Each structure stands twice: as structure tokens, then as C-alpha cells.
C-alpha positions as CSV (number, residue, x, y, z in Angstrom):
1,X,28.1,6.6,-23.0
2,X,30.0,6.2,-19.8
3,X,28.6,7.8,-16.6
4,X,31.5,9.9,-16.1
5,X,30.9,11.3,-19.2
6,X,27.2,12.2,-18.1
7,X,28.1,13.9,-14.7
8,X,27.9,17.6,-16.0
9,X,24.5,16.8,-17.4
10,X,23.0,15.7,-14.4
11,X,24.6,18.4,-12.3
12,X,24.3,21.7,-14.0
13,X,24.4,23.7,-11.2
14,X,27.9,22.9,-11.0
15,X,28.4,25.4,-13.7
16,X,25.2,28.0,-13.2
17,X,23.8,27.6,-9.2
18,X,20.6,28.9,-11.2
19,X,20.3,25.7,-13.5
20,X,18.0,23.9,-11.2
21,X,15.6,25.9,-12.5
22,X,15.6,25.0,-16.0
23,X,15.9,21.0,-14.7
24,X,12.7,19.4,-16.2
25,X,11.2,17.9,-12.8
26,X,10.9,21.4,-11.4
27,X,10.2,23.1,-14.4
28,X,6.9,20.2,-14.7
29,X,6.5,20.3,-11.1
30,X,6.5,24.4,-11.3
31,X,4.0,23.7,-14.3
32,X,1.5,21.4,-12.6
33,X,-1.8,22.6,-10.8
34,X,-0.9,20.3,-8.0
35,X,1.6,21.7,-5.7
36,X,2.1,18.6,-3.6
37,X,5.0,19.0,-1.3
38,X,5.2,15.3,0.7
39,X,6.5,15.6,3.8
40,X,9.8,14.2,2.9
41,X,10.6,17.4,1.7
42,X,11.6,17.9,5.7
43,X,14.0,14.8,5.7
44,X,16.8,15.5,8.0
45,X,20.2,16.5,5.8
46,X,22.4,17.7,8.5
47,X,23.8,14.9,9.8
48,X,25.8,12.0,8.7
49,X,23.1,9.3,7.4
50,X,22.3,7.4,4.6
51,X,18.6,8.0,3.7
52,X,16.6,5.0,1.5
53,X,13.1,6.1,-0.2
54,X,10.8,3.7,-1.0
55,X,7.8,3.8,-3.5
56,X,6.4,3.2,-7.2
57,X,7.4,4.5,-10.3
58,X,5.8,7.8,-11.2
59,X,4.9,8.4,-7.4
60,X,7.3,11.5,-7.9
61,X,10.8,10.1,-6.0
62,X,13.0,11.9,-8.8
63,X,11.0,15.4,-8.8
64,X,11.3,15.2,-4.8
65,X,15.1,14.5,-4.9
66,X,15.3,17.6,-7.4
67,X,13.3,19.4,-4.5
68,X,15.5,19.0,-2.2
69,X,18.6,20.1,-4.1
70,X,16.7,23.3,-5.3
71,X,16.0,24.1,-1.7
72,X,19.8,23.4,-1.1
73,X,21.1,25.5,-3.4
74,X,18.7,27.9,-2.0
75,X,21.1,27.9,1.4
76,X,23.9,30.3,0.6
77,X,26.1,28.5,2.9
78,X,25.5,25.5,0.9
79,X,28.1,25.4,-2.4
80,X,26.8,23.8,-5.7
81,X,29.6,21.6,-6.3
82,X,28.5,19.9,-2.7
83,X,25.3,18.5,-4.3
84,X,25.7,15.1,-6.2
85,X,22.6,14.2,-8.3
86,X,23.5,10.5,-9.8
87,X,20.7,8.6,-11.9
88,X,21.7,4.8,-11.1
89,X,19.5,3.3,-13.8
90,X,22.2,4.7,-16.6
91,X,24.9,2.8,-14.7
92,X,26.8,-0.6,-16.1
93,X,28.1,-1.6,-13.1
94,X,28.9,-0.4,-9.3
95,X,32.3,0.3,-10.2
96,X,31.1,2.8,-12.7
97,X,29.2,4.4,-10.1
98,X,31.6,3.9,-7.5
99,X,34.3,6.3,-9.9
100,X,32.2,9.2,-10.3
101,X,31.2,8.8,-6.6
102,X,35.1,9.4,-5.6
103,X,35.6,11.7,-9.1
104,X,32.7,14.0,-7.2
105,X,34.6,13.5,-3.8
106,X,38.3,14.7,-5.3
107,X,37.1,17.7,-7.2
108,X,35.4,19.1,-4.3
109,X,37.0,22.3,-3.4
110,X,35.5,22.9,0.1
111,X,35.2,20.7,3.4
112,X,31.7,21.6,3.2
113,X,29.0,18.9,4.2
114,X,28.2,17.0,1.0
115,X,25.0,15.8,0.1
116,X,24.7,12.6,-2.5
117,X,21.2,11.9,-4.0
118,X,21.7,8.3,-6.0
119,X,18.0,7.9,-7.6
120,X,16.7,4.7,-8.6
121,X,19.7,2.5,-6.8
122,X,17.2,-0.9,-6.9
123,X,18.2,-1.4,-10.6
124,X,21.7,-2.2,-9.5
125,X,21.2,-4.7,-6.4
126,X,25.1,-4.3,-6.2
127,X,25.4,-0.5,-5.2
128,X,26.0,-1.6,-1.7
129,X,29.3,-2.4,-2.1
130,X,30.1,0.9,-3.5
131,X,28.9,2.6,-0.4
132,X,30.3,0.1,1.7
133,X,34.0,0.9,0.1
134,X,33.6,5.1,0.6
135,X,32.3,4.9,3.7
136,X,35.3,2.4,4.9
137,X,37.5,5.0,3.1
138,X,35.7,7.7,5.2
139,X,33.8,9.2,3.1
140,X,30.5,8.9,5.1
141,X,32.3,11.8,7.7
142,X,30.3,14.9,6.8
143,X,28.2,13.6,4.3
144,X,24.3,13.2,3.4
145,X,23.3,10.3,1.2
146,X,19.9,10.0,-0.3
147,X,18.8,6.9,-1.9
148,X,15.4,6.0,-3.9
149,X,14.3,2.8,-5.6
150,X,11.3,1.0,-6.6
151,X,11.7,-2.3,-5.4
152,X,11.5,-2.1,-1.5
153,X,12.5,-5.6,-1.0
154,X,15.7,-5.3,-3.1
155,X,16.5,-2.2,-1.1
156,X,15.6,-3.7,2.1
157,X,18.1,-6.8,1.2
158,X,20.7,-4.2,-0.1
159,X,20.2,-2.0,3.1
160,X,21.3,-5.1,5.3
161,X,24.5,-5.4,3.7
162,X,25.1,-2.2,5.3
163,X,25.1,-3.1,9.0
164,X,26.3,-0.3,11.2
165,X,27.2,2.1,8.1
166,X,24.2,4.4,8.0
167,X,24.8,6.9,10.3
168,X,21.8,8.4,11.4
169,X,19.9,7.3,8.1
170,X,16.3,6.1,8.0
171,X,14.2,4.1,5.5
172,X,11.1,6.5,4.1
173,X,8.2,4.7,1.7
174,X,6.6,7.5,-1.1
175,X,3.3,6.7,-2.0
176,X,0.9,7.8,-4.9
177,X,-1.4,10.3,-2.8
178,X,-4.0,9.1,-0.4
179,X,-7.7,10.4,-0.9
180,X,-7.3,12.8,2.0
181,X,-3.9,14.1,0.5
182,X,-5.8,14.5,-2.8
183,X,-8.7,16.3,-1.4
184,X,-6.6,18.9,-0.1
185,X,-5.7,19.8,-3.7
186,X,-8.9,19.8,-4.7
187,X,-10.5,21.6,-1.8
188,X,-7.4,23.5,0.5
189,X,-10.5,24.9,2.4
190,X,-11.6,21.4,3.9
191,X,-9.8,20.9,6.8
192,X,-10.7,17.7,8.7
193,X,-8.9,16.0,11.2
194,X,-7.0,12.6,10.5
195,X,-7.3,9.7,12.5
196,X,-4.0,7.8,13.6
197,X,-5.6,4.3,13.5
198,X,-9.0,2.8,12.8
199,X,-9.8,2.1,16.2
200,X,-10.3,5.6,16.6
201,X,-13.2,5.5,14.4
202,X,-15.2,4.0,17.2
203,X,-14.4,6.6,19.8
204,X,-16.3,9.1,17.6
205,X,-20.2,10.6,18.6
206,X,-22.2,11.9,15.6
207,X,-21.4,14.9,16.4
208,X,-17.7,14.6,15.0
209,X,-19.2,14.3,11.5
210,X,-20.7,17.5,11.3
211,X,-18.0,18.9,9.3
212,X,-18.2,15.8,7.1
213,X,-21.7,16.1,6.4
214,X,-21.3,19.7,5.7
215,X,-18.7,18.8,2.4
216,X,-20.7,15.8,1.8
217,X,-20.8,16.4,-2.2
218,X,-17.7,18.0,-2.2
219,X,-16.2,14.8,-0.6
220,X,-18.5,12.7,-3.1
221,X,-17.1,14.4,-5.9
222,X,-13.5,14.1,-5.2
223,X,-14.5,10.4,-4.8
224,X,-15.6,10.1,-7.9
225,X,-12.4,11.9,-9.9
226,X,-10.0,9.7,-7.8
227,X,-11.1,6.0,-8.8
228,X,-10.2,8.2,-12.3
229,X,-6.6,9.8,-11.7
230,X,-5.2,7.6,-8.5
231,X,-2.7,9.2,-6.6
232,X,-0.3,9.6,-9.2
233,X,1.1,13.2,-9.6
234,X,1.2,13.7,-13.0
235,X,-2.3,12.1,-13.7
236,X,-4.2,14.5,-11.1
237,X,-2.3,17.2,-13.1
238,X,-3.5,16.1,-16.9
239,X,-7.2,15.8,-14.5
240,X,-7.0,19.4,-13.1
241,X,-6.0,20.8,-16.7
242,X,-8.8,18.9,-18.2
243,X,-6.2,17.2,-21.1
244,X,-7.4,14.2,-22.1
245,X,-4.4,12.0,-23.6
246,X,-5.1,9.2,-26.0
247,X,-3.3,6.9,-24.0
248,X,-2.9,7.4,-20.7
249,X,-1.5,4.3,-19.1
250,X,0.6,3.6,-21.9
251,X,3.7,4.8,-20.4
252,X,3.3,3.7,-17.2
253,X,2.6,0.5,-18.7
254,X,5.8,1.1,-20.5
255,X,7.6,1.5,-17.7
256,X,6.6,-1.6,-15.1
257,X,6.9,-3.6,-18.1
258,X,10.4,-2.4,-18.8
259,X,11.1,-2.9,-14.7
260,X,10.5,-6.5,-15.2
261,X,12.7,-6.9,-17.6
262,X,15.6,-5.4,-15.9
263,X,14.5,-7.9,-13.2
264,X,15.0,-10.9,-15.7
265,X,11.2,-11.4,-15.9
266,X,9.3,-11.4,-18.9
267,X,7.5,-8.9,-19.2
268,X,4.5,-10.2,-21.1
269,X,3.3,-12.0,-17.9
270,X,2.1,-8.5,-16.8
271,X,-0.1,-8.7,-19.8
272,X,-1.2,-12.7,-19.2
273,X,-1.9,-11.7,-15.5
274,X,-3.9,-8.9,-15.9
275,X,-7.1,-11.3,-17.2
276,X,-7.0,-13.3,-14.1
277,X,-6.4,-10.0,-11.6
278,X,-9.6,-8.3,-13.0
279,X,-11.6,-11.5,-13.2
280,X,-11.0,-12.4,-9.7
281,X,-10.6,-9.3,-7.8
282,X,-11.8,-9.2,-4.4
283,X,-12.0,-12.6,-4.6
284,X,-10.0,-15.3,-3.0
285,X,-7.2,-17.3,-5.6
286,X,-4.5,-19.8,-5.4
287,X,-1.2,-19.6,-6.6
288,X,-2.0,-22.7,-8.9
289,X,-5.3,-21.6,-10.0
290,X,-3.1,-18.3,-11.1
291,X,-0.3,-20.3,-12.8
292,X,-2.7,-22.4,-14.6
293,X,-4.9,-19.5,-16.1
294,X,-1.9,-17.2,-16.7
295,X,-0.3,-19.8,-18.7
296,X,3.1,-19.4,-15.9
297,X,3.3,-23.9,-15.3
298,X,4.4,-22.9,-12.1
299,X,2.8,-21.8,-8.8
300,X,6.3,-20.8,-7.4
301,X,6.0,-18.7,-11.0
302,X,2.9,-16.9,-10.2
303,X,3.9,-16.2,-6.4
304,X,6.9,-14.5,-7.8
305,X,5.5,-12.0,-10.0
306,X,2.8,-11.0,-7.8
307,X,5.7,-10.8,-4.9
308,X,7.8,-8.1,-7.1
309,X,4.9,-6.3,-8.1
310,X,3.7,-5.9,-4.7
311,X,7.0,-5.0,-3.1
312,X,7.1,-2.2,-6.4
313,X,3.6,-0.7,-4.5
314,X,2.3,-2.0,-7.8
315,X,-0.5,-4.7,-6.2
316,X,-0.6,-6.0,-2.9
317,X,-2.2,-9.1,-1.8
318,X,-3.9,-10.3,1.3
319,X,-4.3,-13.7,3.5
320,X,-7.4,-15.3,4.9
321,X,-6.9,-14.4,8.7
322,X,-7.1,-17.4,12.0
323,X,-9.4,-15.3,14.0
324,X,-8.1,-17.8,16.8
325,X,-4.5,-17.2,16.9
326,X,-4.4,-14.3,14.6
327,X,-1.8,-15.5,12.3
328,X,-2.6,-16.4,8.4
329,X,-4.6,-19.6,7.2
330,X,-1.6,-20.4,4.7
331,X,-3.7,-22.8,2.7
332,X,-6.3,-20.5,1.6
333,X,-6.6,-18.2,-1.4
334,X,-5.2,-14.4,-1.7
335,X,-7.0,-11.5,-2.3
336,X,-5.3,-9.8,-4.9
337,X,-5.3,-5.8,-5.5
338,X,-4.2,-2.7,-7.4
339,X,-2.5,-0.7,-5.3
340,X,-3.9,2.6,-7.0
341,X,-6.9,3.1,-9.1
342,X,-4.2,3.8,-12.5
343,X,-2.8,0.8,-11.8
344,X,-6.8,-0.8,-12.4
345,X,-7.0,1.1,-15.4
346,X,-3.4,0.0,-16.8
347,X,-4.2,-3.8,-16.4
348,X,-7.6,-2.9,-18.4
349,X,-5.8,-1.6,-21.1
350,X,-4.8,-5.1,-21.8
351,X,-8.4,-6.1,-21.8
352,X,-10.0,-2.9,-22.8
353,X,-13.2,-5.1,-23.6
354,X,-13.5,-5.5,-19.7
355,X,-14.4,-3.1,-17.2
356,X,-14.4,-3.2,-13.7
357,X,-17.0,-1.5,-11.7
358,X,-16.6,1.1,-9.0
359,X,-17.7,-1.0,-5.4
360,X,-14.8,-3.7,-6.7
361,X,-12.4,-0.1,-7.4
362,X,-13.4,1.3,-3.8
363,X,-12.8,-1.9,-2.3
364,X,-9.3,-2.1,-3.9
365,X,-8.7,1.6,-2.6
366,X,-10.3,1.2,1.0
367,X,-8.0,-1.9,1.1
368,X,-4.5,-0.2,0.3
369,X,-5.5,3.2,2.5
370,X,-6.0,0.8,5.8
371,X,-2.6,-0.3,4.6
372,X,-0.7,2.5,4.8
373,X,-1.0,2.7,8.4
374,X,0.5,-0.9,8.6
375,X,4.0,-1.1,10.4
376,X,5.4,-2.8,7.6
377,X,4.8,-0.6,5.0
378,X,8.4,0.2,4.6
379,X,9.3,-3.0,3.4
380,X,7.2,-3.5,0.8
381,X,3.5,-5.0,0.0
382,X,4.6,-8.9,0.5
383,X,5.6,-8.3,3.6
384,X,2.3,-7.2,5.1
385,X,1.7,-9.4,8.3
386,X,-1.5,-7.4,10.0
387,X,-3.9,-7.0,7.3
388,X,-6.2,-9.8,6.0
389,X,-9.6,-10.9,4.7
390,X,-11.5,-13.1,7.1
391,X,-13.7,-16.0,5.8
392,X,-15.7,-18.4,7.9
393,X,-16.2,-22.1,7.2
394,X,-20.0,-21.1,5.9
395,X,-18.0,-18.9,3.4
396,X,-19.3,-15.5,4.9
397,X,-16.3,-13.2,4.6
398,X,-15.4,-9.9,5.8
399,X,-13.3,-7.6,3.2
400,X,-10.4,-6.7,5.7
401,X,-9.4,-7.2,9.2
402,X,-6.2,-5.4,10.8
403,X,-4.6,-6.4,13.3
404,X,-4.1,-3.2,15.9
405,X,-2.3,-3.7,18.9
406,X,-6.0,-2.7,20.4
407,X,-7.3,-6.0,18.8
408,X,-8.9,-6.9,15.2
409,X,-10.4,-3.9,13.4
410,X,-13.0,-5.5,11.2
411,X,-13.8,-2.9,7.9
412,X,-16.8,-4.2,5.2
413,X,-16.9,-2.2,2.3
414,X,-20.4,-2.6,1.4
415,X,-20.6,0.3,-1.6
416,X,-24.3,0.3,-3.3
417,X,-27.0,2.4,-2.9
418,X,-28.9,1.4,0.0
419,X,-26.7,-0.3,3.5
420,X,-28.4,-1.0,6.5
421,X,-26.5,-1.8,10.4
422,X,-28.0,-5.2,9.2
423,X,-24.9,-5.6,6.9
424,X,-22.4,-6.0,9.9
425,X,-23.8,-8.6,11.4
426,X,-21.1,-11.2,10.6
427,X,-18.6,-8.4,11.7
428,X,-20.5,-8.3,15.0
429,X,-21.1,-12.0,15.5
430,X,-17.5,-13.2,15.1
431,X,-15.4,-9.4,16.2
432,X,-18.1,-8.0,18.2
433,X,-18.0,-4.5,16.3
434,X,-17.1,-3.6,12.8
435,X,-16.6,-0.4,10.3
436,X,-19.3,-0.4,7.9
437,X,-18.4,1.8,4.2
438,X,-21.2,2.4,2.7
439,X,-21.9,4.5,-0.8
440,X,-24.0,7.1,1.1
441,X,-25.2,5.9,4.4
442,X,-24.3,7.3,7.8
443,X,-25.5,5.6,11.2
444,X,-23.6,5.6,14.3
445,X,-24.7,2.2,16.5
446,X,-23.6,0.5,19.8
447,X,-21.2,-1.3,18.1
448,X,-20.6,-0.5,14.5
449,X,-20.2,2.4,13.1
450,X,-21.6,3.1,9.0
451,X,-19.8,5.6,6.8
452,X,-20.0,7.0,3.6
453,X,-16.9,5.3,1.9
454,X,-15.2,8.9,0.9
455,X,-15.5,9.9,4.5
456,X,-13.3,7.1,5.8
457,X,-11.1,7.5,3.2
458,X,-10.7,11.3,3.8
459,X,-9.8,10.9,7.4
460,X,-7.9,7.8,7.8
């Protein structure tokens, strides 16, 4: 069916302003026990701009757009005919998208600001050509465009084709809920002061952690739940409702495989990659070894697939750090991690006989939370150049080293029953200080801070 034939179904508020209440995304949001309202709901919409929102599938981008539309419809000064929602993945070509948008502008009966929401544009890499035509025709005046997509690198390349044509537009990323955000859903009464950078942890004194001590039981329980649900809203909602899905990860797995197929990649390679990714979780592996173990043949192919999944916020990989120059050691192996616990469990559906132990899951979660502080996060996870792992010539390793303006910030994860400050010797010897994350132990040293992982994740 042609996209133009679907336009009225995609925009039912044109016929009835209240129809937004029957939208399946709005109804699912209203029925959900998790009323998470991301800060992006305050996205500027009263200026000429083309905003781009990136993030993994199932993170809530479409729901976000529908909530933005609902908010607009609540404004009596906004006409329902001035709001266009378009699901780009239903389009066969950019010319078809252009036809629909031109129809929208042509039939609009007011001179008010127009609001255009284009969902999942990364499925149509040539979408900027259509936008460029519209802007050159003057359809950027008194109009706000919001474009979403799952591939950060595709959207970045696409936006680069629109130099000087985005007005006051900005790039944003919508990620699964962090542990701190998850905690605010489970225990809204717990109000903690977040840190802006890892270096701020070293400025805190023992008395600054009294609130965390007070809620230790809740924090530990929340971390256990987070390792099961991850930060994807639908999984959290199912957990809160006590719903036990028979195959909770199959839908998500099918979506990722479908996305690979749309990018002309072999979807079955995800299955082939699952075993070595699980086997090497938290340990360095080079592209050649990964290619051999997956049967991909070429290390270039292995790197290509991992990069695609990283730029879709599914996985992330870290390079080894040359601490003398603060640059990556390109010939060393890469540490590859799932970005969210749900992805870890999704990979296990290919190999149900395997199990990822909690320490490995926790390590991956810690890395993804540090990664959220990266200034490169909007560009996808294959472009990260401020988070590394470190390895000495003798084989000693530090899990994470974040290159902050204040200098390298080492973080070591020891999710085990007994941890002491002696476990920070490598960090102290090579970086003079460090953050040691334990399962339950807490101690403030002169140049090392030992915190339970749940405390760290709640604050970062």
C-alpha cells in the first residue's frame, strides 16, 4: 500500500483531536506501571529546527513522539491539522516521503507553525534529500521537524548532508533507563544527588554516603531486578506487573535480526556471534579471532557487524589504552560488551545451555553507565574515544579508564563477597588513585574509594 494511503491512519487526530487517546503507544504508556517521562519531553518545538533523536529499538522513541504530539494537542493554540506523524519504515522511497510531506503542507489550512515527526528515518538513508528539497522550497520556515532513528552513524552521515539546513536543531540520544532512573521508578522516595563526573566521587567524604547506607537493602534489591529487566521500559513494566512472558526476548531478537537484514547484512550472523561474545565477555578478543570463531571469514566483516550493532546501541567495545599517550593501542584485542542486561539475555537465547554470571553482567552494566558520560555518546558507540580498558605488559588489567578533563579515571569492578583496598593496588601503582566497585563493601581510603556497585550506579 502506498504511503499516501496510510497517512490518515497514521494521523487520526486530523479527523478527531481526541483520537490520540486511542493511539496504541499512548494507551500502552497509560497502562504501564512505569510512567517514565524522559527529559526529551521538553524538546524545544517553538522554533525552526530539525532535531534528530537516536537510540536503540524498543527504548521508547516512538512513544516519545506520540507523547510530544499529545502535548501539542493539549495546546488549544495548535491545530490538529498542523501535526504530521510519519513512520518512515513504511516508505518505499524518499520520493514517496516527499510526496506525503508536500501533501501535508499543501492541504494545511492555517499559517501556524507546522510540526513534523518522522519516525525511524535510518531505514531510508536518503531521507535528507527529501528534507533538503523541502527546505530549499522554504518549508523550513515556521516548521519544527523531529527525526528519529536507531543507527547513530547512519543518522550522523545523513545529517551531514544538510549543512546549514537544520536551523536551531540539535542531536539527542534516548537510551534505555539507567540504573538511577530505574531506581526512581521502583523507589521514588529515594532521592540521591547524582554526580556529573567520575572525578566527583573522589571529592566525597564518608558522611556523604549516609543516604546510601540507609537504603542499602533497596539498592541491592533494585540492582538484582535491573540485571533481569535492563532499562527497556516494556521489560520493566512486565516485571512490575509480575508478568512472566514465555519468550520475553524473542520479539527484540527478531527486531534486531530484521534491522540487520534491512541493512543488507546476514541476520544469522547475530546467532553466530552470540557464542564468542558470551565466551569472551569482559576479556580482550581481536577481530581476526572473532572472525574465525563466528565463521565470518574476514576480520573486516567481524568489525563491520560489531560496529553496526554498536552504532545501534546494542553492543559497545573498548580498546586498550596507551596510558603514556592517552591513545588506543590498536593492535590489542577489544573488550566487547552488551549495552544493557536485556541484550546479554537476548544473546543467551541462542545458547540456552550457557549462563552469564552476575559479575560479568555487572561489569558490562558499569561500563555502559560510564559510557553515558562520554561526550561521543550521540555519535554511536563505535566512535567512543574516551573510555578504554588498560593492560600492563605483565598482563595486569583495569576494567575501565575514562579520559576526563581532570585526567584518567580508573574504575575496577570486583563484584564478589569480599573486597579490600588491597584490590586497588594496580590502579594506585599506575594511576595514583582509583574507584573500586564491590558487591557490598564500603571504605574511603586516601587515594581510593571502595563502593558497592549499586551505590555507584545509583549516583552516576
